[in-house]
PyMOL Python script that loads the backbone (N, CA, C, O; Angstrom):
from pymol import cmd

cmd.read_pdbstr("""\
ATOM      1  N   ASP A   1      35.498 165.431 208.399  1.00  0.00           N
ATOM      2  CA  ASP A   1      34.175 164.997 208.791  1.00  0.00           C
ATOM      3  C   ASP A   1      33.707 165.805 210.001  1.00  0.00           C
ATOM      4  O   ASP A   1      34.509 166.212 210.842  1.00  0.00           O
ATOM      5  N   TYR A   2      32.414 166.026 210.069  1.00  0.00           N
ATOM      6  CA  TYR A   2      31.808 166.754 211.177  1.00  0.00           C
ATOM      7  C   TYR A   2      30.594 165.996 211.673  1.00  0.00           C
ATOM      8  O   TYR A   2      29.955 165.261 210.920  1.00  0.00           O
ATOM      9  N   LEU A   3      30.283 166.177 212.934  1.00  0.00           N
ATOM     10  CA  LEU A   3      29.069 165.627 213.524  1.00  0.00           C
ATOM     11  C   LEU A   3      28.247 166.802 214.032  1.00  0.00           C
ATOM     12  O   LEU A   3      28.703 167.576 214.873  1.00  0.00           O
ATOM     13  N   LEU A   4      27.043 166.924 213.518  1.00  0.00           N
ATOM     14  CA  LEU A   4      26.131 167.987 213.928  1.00  0.00           C
ATOM     15  C   LEU A   4      24.947 167.345 214.632  1.00  0.00           C
ATOM     16  O   LEU A   4      24.265 166.493 214.063  1.00  0.00           O
ATOM     17  N   LYS A   5      24.706 167.755 215.866  1.00  0.00           N
ATOM     18  CA  LYS A   5      23.535 167.263 216.593  1.00  0.00           C
ATOM     19  C   LYS A   5      22.522 168.392 216.634  1.00  0.00           C
ATOM     20  O   LYS A   5      22.845 169.521 217.003  1.00  0.00           O
ATOM     21  N   ALA A   6      21.292 168.075 216.253  1.00  0.00           N
ATOM     22  CA  ALA A   6      20.235 169.081 216.237  1.00  0.00           C
ATOM     23  C   ALA A   6      18.957 168.481 216.800  1.00  0.00           C
ATOM     24  O   ALA A   6      18.650 167.314 216.561  1.00  0.00           O
ATOM     25  N   VAL A   7      18.226 169.279 217.539  1.00  0.00           N
ATOM     26  CA  VAL A   7      16.913 168.878 218.033  1.00  0.00           C
ATOM     27  C   VAL A   7      15.903 169.655 217.206  1.00  0.00           C
ATOM     28  O   VAL A   7      15.863 170.884 217.244  1.00  0.00           O
ATOM     29  N   LEU A   8      15.092 168.925 216.461  1.00  0.00           N
ATOM     30  CA  LEU A   8      14.156 169.557 215.538  1.00  0.00           C
ATOM     31  C   LEU A   8      12.736 169.123 215.836  1.00  0.00           C
ATOM     32  O   LEU A   8      12.503 168.053 216.397  1.00  0.00           O
ATOM     33  N   ARG A   9      11.798 169.959 215.457  1.00  0.00           N
ATOM     34  CA  ARG A   9      10.385 169.692 215.727  1.00  0.00           C
ATOM     35  C   ARG A   9       9.857 168.519 214.921  1.00  0.00           C
ATOM     36  O   ARG A   9       9.063 167.726 215.424  1.00  0.00           O
ATOM     37  N   ASP A  10      10.302 168.400 213.645  1.00  0.00           N
ATOM     38  CA  ASP A  10       9.753 167.362 212.775  1.00  0.00           C
ATOM     39  C   ASP A  10      10.710 167.087 211.616  1.00  0.00           C
ATOM     40  O   ASP A  10      11.765 167.715 211.515  1.00  0.00           O
ATOM     41  N   LEU A  11      10.343 166.156 210.749  1.00  0.00           N
ATOM     42  CA  LEU A  11      11.192 165.800 209.609  1.00  0.00           C
ATOM     43  C   LEU A  11      11.316 166.934 208.606  1.00  0.00           C
ATOM     44  O   LEU A  11      12.324 167.028 207.906  1.00  0.00           O
ATOM     45  N   LYS A  12      10.319 167.789 208.525  1.00  0.00           N
ATOM     46  CA  LYS A  12      10.420 168.944 207.638  1.00  0.00           C
ATOM     47  C   LYS A  12      11.553 169.856 208.099  1.00  0.00           C
ATOM     48  O   LYS A  12      12.283 170.407 207.275  1.00  0.00           O
ATOM     49  N   GLY A  13      11.700 170.016 209.408  1.00  0.00           N
ATOM     50  CA  GLY A  13      12.803 170.812 209.939  1.00  0.00           C
ATOM     51  C   GLY A  13      14.152 170.231 209.551  1.00  0.00           C
ATOM     52  O   GLY A  13      15.071 170.968 209.192  1.00  0.00           O
ATOM     53  N   LEU A  14      14.270 168.920 209.623  1.00  0.00           N
ATOM     54  CA  LEU A  14      15.502 168.254 209.195  1.00  0.00           C
ATOM     55  C   LEU A  14      15.735 168.467 207.707  1.00  0.00           C
ATOM     56  O   LEU A  14      16.846 168.786 207.283  1.00  0.00           O
ATOM     57  N   SER A  15      14.694 168.293 206.928  1.00  0.00           N
ATOM     58  CA  SER A  15      14.795 168.485 205.482  1.00  0.00           C
ATOM     59  C   SER A  15      15.213 169.913 205.142  1.00  0.00           C
ATOM     60  O   SER A  15      16.052 170.119 204.265  1.00  0.00           O
ATOM     61  N   ASP A  16      14.642 170.889 205.818  1.00  0.00           N
ATOM     62  CA  ASP A  16      14.997 172.291 205.572  1.00  0.00           C
ATOM     63  C   ASP A  16      16.473 172.546 205.843  1.00  0.00           C
ATOM     64  O   ASP A  16      17.147 173.200 205.047  1.00  0.00           O
ATOM     65  N   ILE A  17      16.979 172.038 206.957  1.00  0.00           N
ATOM     66  CA  ILE A  17      18.387 172.258 207.292  1.00  0.00           C
ATOM     67  C   ILE A  17      19.304 171.568 206.286  1.00  0.00           C
ATOM     68  O   ILE A  17      20.275 172.161 205.816  1.00  0.00           O
ATOM     69  N   VAL A  18      18.997 170.325 205.960  1.00  0.00           N
ATOM     70  CA  VAL A  18      19.845 169.581 205.024  1.00  0.00           C
ATOM     71  C   VAL A  18      19.827 170.230 203.645  1.00  0.00           C
ATOM     72  O   VAL A  18      20.882 170.470 203.058  1.00  0.00           O
ATOM     73  N   ASN A  19      18.638 170.513 203.128  1.00  0.00           N
ATOM     74  CA  ASN A  19      18.515 171.000 201.750  1.00  0.00           C
ATOM     75  C   ASN A  19      18.805 172.481 201.570  1.00  0.00           C
ATOM     76  O   ASN A  19      19.278 172.886 200.508  1.00  0.00           O
ATOM     77  N   ASN A  20      18.532 173.303 202.589  1.00  0.00           N
ATOM     78  CA  ASN A  20      18.677 174.750 202.425  1.00  0.00           C
ATOM     79  C   ASN A  20      19.909 175.341 203.092  1.00  0.00           C
ATOM     80  O   ASN A  20      20.320 176.454 202.765  1.00  0.00           O
ATOM     81  N   VAL A  21      20.501 174.600 204.028  1.00  0.00           N
ATOM     82  CA  VAL A  21      21.672 175.125 204.739  1.00  0.00           C
ATOM     83  C   VAL A  21      22.926 174.313 204.419  1.00  0.00           C
ATOM     84  O   VAL A  21      23.937 174.866 203.986  1.00  0.00           O
ATOM     85  N   LEU A  22      22.854 173.001 204.635  1.00  0.00           N
ATOM     86  CA  LEU A  22      24.055 172.175 204.494  1.00  0.00           C
ATOM     87  C   LEU A  22      24.444 171.918 203.041  1.00  0.00           C
ATOM     88  O   LEU A  22      25.570 172.211 202.639  1.00  0.00           O
ATOM     89  N   MET A  23      23.525 171.377 202.256  1.00  0.00           N
ATOM     90  CA  MET A  23      23.865 170.971 200.884  1.00  0.00           C
ATOM     91  C   MET A  23      24.285 172.132 199.974  1.00  0.00           C
ATOM     92  O   MET A  23      25.158 171.935 199.128  1.00  0.00           O
ATOM     93  N   PRO A  24      23.708 173.327 200.107  1.00  0.00           N
ATOM     94  CA  PRO A  24      24.175 174.427 199.255  1.00  0.00           C
ATOM     95  C   PRO A  24      25.589 174.910 199.586  1.00  0.00           C
ATOM     96  O   PRO A  24      26.220 175.579 198.767  1.00  0.00           O
ATOM     97  N   HIS A  25      26.087 174.577 200.771  1.00  0.00           N
ATOM     98  CA  HIS A  25      27.423 175.045 201.165  1.00  0.00           C
ATOM     99  C   HIS A  25      28.476 174.372 200.294  1.00  0.00           C
ATOM    100  O   HIS A  25      28.426 173.156 200.110  1.00  0.00           O
ATOM    101  N   PRO A  26      29.423 175.125 199.757  1.00  0.00           N
ATOM    102  CA  PRO A  26      30.415 174.559 198.830  1.00  0.00           C
ATOM    103  C   PRO A  26      31.324 173.494 199.439  1.00  0.00           C
ATOM    104  O   PRO A  26      31.880 172.675 198.707  1.00  0.00           O
ATOM    105  N   SER A  27      31.485 173.487 200.746  1.00  0.00           N
ATOM    106  CA  SER A  27      32.378 172.499 201.359  1.00  0.00           C
ATOM    107  C   SER A  27      31.661 171.206 201.742  1.00  0.00           C
ATOM    108  O   SER A  27      32.298 170.288 202.258  1.00  0.00           O
ATOM    109  N   VAL A  28      30.363 171.112 201.504  1.00  0.00           N
ATOM    110  CA  VAL A  28      29.598 169.911 201.857  1.00  0.00           C
ATOM    111  C   VAL A  28      29.416 169.047 200.619  1.00  0.00           C
ATOM    112  O   VAL A  28      28.782 169.463 199.649  1.00  0.00           O
ATOM    113  N   ALA A  29      29.980 167.837 200.657  1.00  0.00           N
ATOM    114  CA  ALA A  29      29.868 166.910 199.523  1.00  0.00           C
ATOM    115  C   ALA A  29      28.663 165.991 199.677  1.00  0.00           C
ATOM    116  O   ALA A  29      27.971 165.709 198.699  1.00  0.00           O
ATOM    117  N   HIS A  30      28.409 165.524 200.893  1.00  0.00           N
ATOM    118  CA  HIS A  30      27.248 164.669 201.137  1.00  0.00           C
ATOM    119  C   HIS A  30      26.840 164.767 202.609  1.00  0.00           C
ATOM    120  O   HIS A  30      27.616 165.203 203.460  1.00  0.00           O
ATOM    121  N   VAL A  31      25.621 164.356 202.878  1.00  0.00           N
ATOM    122  CA  VAL A  31      25.072 164.408 204.230  1.00  0.00           C
ATOM    123  C   VAL A  31      24.473 163.049 204.550  1.00  0.00           C
ATOM    124  O   VAL A  31      23.784 162.448 203.726  1.00  0.00           O
ATOM    125  N   ARG A  32      24.745 162.579 205.749  1.00  0.00           N
ATOM    126  CA  ARG A  32      24.117 161.347 206.235  1.00  0.00           C
ATOM    127  C   ARG A  32      23.438 161.691 207.552  1.00  0.00           C
ATOM    128  O   ARG A  32      24.032 162.348 208.406  1.00  0.00           O
ATOM    129  N   SER A  33      22.213 161.256 207.719  1.00  0.00           N
ATOM    130  CA  SER A  33      21.497 161.586 208.953  1.00  0.00           C
ATOM    131  C   SER A  33      21.016 160.319 209.650  1.00  0.00           C
ATOM    132  O   SER A  33      20.741 159.298 209.019  1.00  0.00           O
ATOM    133  N   SER A  34      20.926 160.421 210.958  1.00  0.00           N
ATOM    134  CA  SER A  34      20.348 159.381 211.805  1.00  0.00           C
ATOM    135  C   SER A  34      19.319 160.060 212.687  1.00  0.00           C
ATOM    136  O   SER A  34      19.517 161.192 213.127  1.00  0.00           O
ATOM    137  N   ILE A  35      18.233 159.376 212.941  1.00  0.00           N
ATOM    138  CA  ILE A  35      17.156 159.961 213.725  1.00  0.00           C
ATOM    139  C   ILE A  35      17.011 159.185 215.027  1.00  0.00           C
ATOM    140  O   ILE A  35      16.924 157.957 215.026  1.00  0.00           O
ATOM    141  N   VAL A  36      16.985 159.911 216.131  1.00  0.00           N
ATOM    142  CA  VAL A  36      16.765 159.317 217.443  1.00  0.00           C
ATOM    143  C   VAL A  36      15.325 159.607 217.831  1.00  0.00           C
ATOM    144  O   VAL A  36      14.914 160.766 217.886  1.00  0.00           O
ATOM    145  N   LEU A  37      14.567 158.571 218.096  1.00  0.00           N
ATOM    146  CA  LEU A  37      13.157 158.742 218.424  1.00  0.00           C
ATOM    147  C   LEU A  37      12.914 158.971 219.908  1.00  0.00           C
ATOM    148  O   LEU A  37      11.895 159.545 220.293  1.00  0.00           O
ATOM    149  N   GLU A  38      13.849 158.523 220.744  1.00  0.00           N
ATOM    150  CA  GLU A  38      13.655 158.616 222.182  1.00  0.00           C
ATOM    151  C   GLU A  38      15.011 158.780 222.851  1.00  0.00           C
ATOM    152  O   GLU A  38      15.972 158.102 222.486  1.00  0.00           O
ATOM    153  N   ARG A  39      15.093 159.663 223.817  1.00  0.00           N
ATOM    154  CA  ARG A  39      16.329 159.841 224.572  1.00  0.00           C
ATOM    155  C   ARG A  39      16.404 158.787 225.668  1.00  0.00           C
ATOM    156  O   ARG A  39      15.478 158.638 226.466  1.00  0.00           O
ATOM    157  N   LEU A  40      17.502 158.067 225.699  1.00  0.00           N
ATOM    158  CA  LEU A  40      17.699 157.082 226.755  1.00  0.00           C
ATOM    159  C   LEU A  40      18.425 157.685 227.944  1.00  0.00           C
ATOM    160  O   LEU A  40      18.262 157.242 229.081  1.00  0.00           O
ATOM    161  N   LYS A  41      19.242 158.717 227.660  1.00  0.00           N
ATOM    162  CA  LYS A  41      20.055 159.334 228.694  1.00  0.00           C
ATOM    163  C   LYS A  41      20.157 160.822 228.378  1.00  0.00           C
ATOM    164  O   LYS A  41      20.404 161.189 227.229  1.00  0.00           O
ATOM    165  N   GLU A  42      19.973 161.673 229.362  1.00  0.00           N
ATOM    166  CA  GLU A  42      19.997 163.114 229.134  1.00  0.00           C
ATOM    167  C   GLU A  42      21.388 163.643 228.810  1.00  0.00           C
ATOM    168  O   GLU A  42      21.519 164.532 227.969  1.00  0.00           O
ATOM    169  N   SER A  43      22.425 163.123 229.449  1.00  0.00           N
ATOM    170  CA  SER A  43      23.767 163.648 229.212  1.00  0.00           C
ATOM    171  C   SER A  43      24.766 162.506 229.118  1.00  0.00           C
ATOM    172  O   SER A  43      24.453 161.353 229.412  1.00  0.00           O
ATOM    173  N   ALA A  44      25.963 162.855 228.704  1.00  0.00           N
ATOM    174  CA  ALA A  44      27.033 161.867 228.597  1.00  0.00           C
ATOM    175  C   ALA A  44      27.939 161.905 229.826  1.00  0.00           C
ATOM    176  O   ALA A  44      28.978 161.246 229.849  1.00  0.00           O
ATOM    177  N   ARG A  45      27.556 162.663 230.837  1.00  0.00           N
ATOM    178  CA  ARG A  45      28.376 162.781 232.044  1.00  0.00           C
ATOM    179  C   ARG A  45      28.407 161.468 232.821  1.00  0.00           C
ATOM    180  O   ARG A  45      27.417 160.741 232.901  1.00  0.00           O
ATOM    181  N   LEU A  46      29.559 161.197 233.379  1.00  0.00           N
ATOM    182  CA  LEU A  46      29.723 160.006 234.210  1.00  0.00           C
ATOM    183  C   LEU A  46      29.637 160.401 235.680  1.00  0.00           C
ATOM    184  O   LEU A  46      30.045 161.509 236.030  1.00  0.00           O
ATOM    185  N   PRO A  47      29.129 159.550 236.541  1.00  0.00           N
ATOM    186  CA  PRO A  47      29.023 159.864 237.975  1.00  0.00           C
ATOM    187  C   PRO A  47      30.369 159.685 238.674  1.00  0.00           C
ATOM    188  O   PRO A  47      30.533 158.768 239.479  1.00  0.00           O
ATOM    189  N   LEU A  48      31.324 160.548 238.374  1.00  0.00           N
ATOM    190  CA  LEU A  48      32.683 160.392 238.899  1.00  0.00           C
ATOM    191  C   LEU A  48      32.759 160.574 240.412  1.00  0.00           C
ATOM    192  O   LEU A  48      33.634 159.987 241.048  1.00  0.00           O
ATOM    193  N   LYS A  49      31.882 161.360 241.000  1.00  0.00           N
ATOM    194  CA  LYS A  49      31.899 161.545 242.456  1.00  0.00           C
ATOM    195  C   LYS A  49      31.611 160.230 243.175  1.00  0.00           C
ATOM    196  O   LYS A  49      32.121 159.996 244.270  1.00  0.00           O
ATOM    197  N   GLN A  50      30.813 159.393 242.576  1.00  0.00           N
ATOM    198  CA  GLN A  50      30.493 158.099 243.174  1.00  0.00           C
ATOM    199  C   GLN A  50      31.639 157.106 242.999  1.00  0.00           C
ATOM    200  O   GLN A  50      31.774 156.174 243.791  1.00  0.00           O
ATOM    201  N   ILE A  51      32.459 157.295 241.977  1.00  0.00           N
ATOM    202  CA  ILE A  51      33.559 156.372 241.682  1.00  0.00           C
ATOM    203  C   ILE A  51      34.817 156.748 242.452  1.00  0.00           C
ATOM    204  O   ILE A  51      35.491 155.876 243.000  1.00  0.00           O
ATOM    205  N   ALA A  52      35.140 158.043 242.498  1.00  0.00           N
ATOM    206  CA  ALA A  52      36.370 158.514 243.132  1.00  0.00           C
ATOM    207  C   ALA A  52      36.248 158.433 244.652  1.00  0.00           C
ATOM    208  O   ALA A  52      35.168 158.638 245.206  1.00  0.00           O
ATOM    209  N   PRO A  53      37.368 158.131 245.326  1.00  0.00           N
ATOM    210  CA  PRO A  53      37.350 158.060 246.797  1.00  0.00           C
ATOM    211  C   PRO A  53      37.220 159.432 247.432  1.00  0.00           C
ATOM    212  O   PRO A  53      37.190 159.545 248.657  1.00  0.00           O
TER     213      PRO A  53
END
""", "prot")
cmd.dss("prot")
cmd.show_as("cartoon", "prot")
cmd.util.cbc("prot")
cmd.orient("prot")
């Protein structure tokens, strides 16, 4: 299994990648997508400097 994160302009961009890049590849059996409409947090970094002594 793989997780691909992509920032695309619109749903057509997603459709193009899924249908023209991913699905034609012989090692891809199926694709599942999730759409994020709004970013809640810019990064996954933790504020370790504030936690560590």
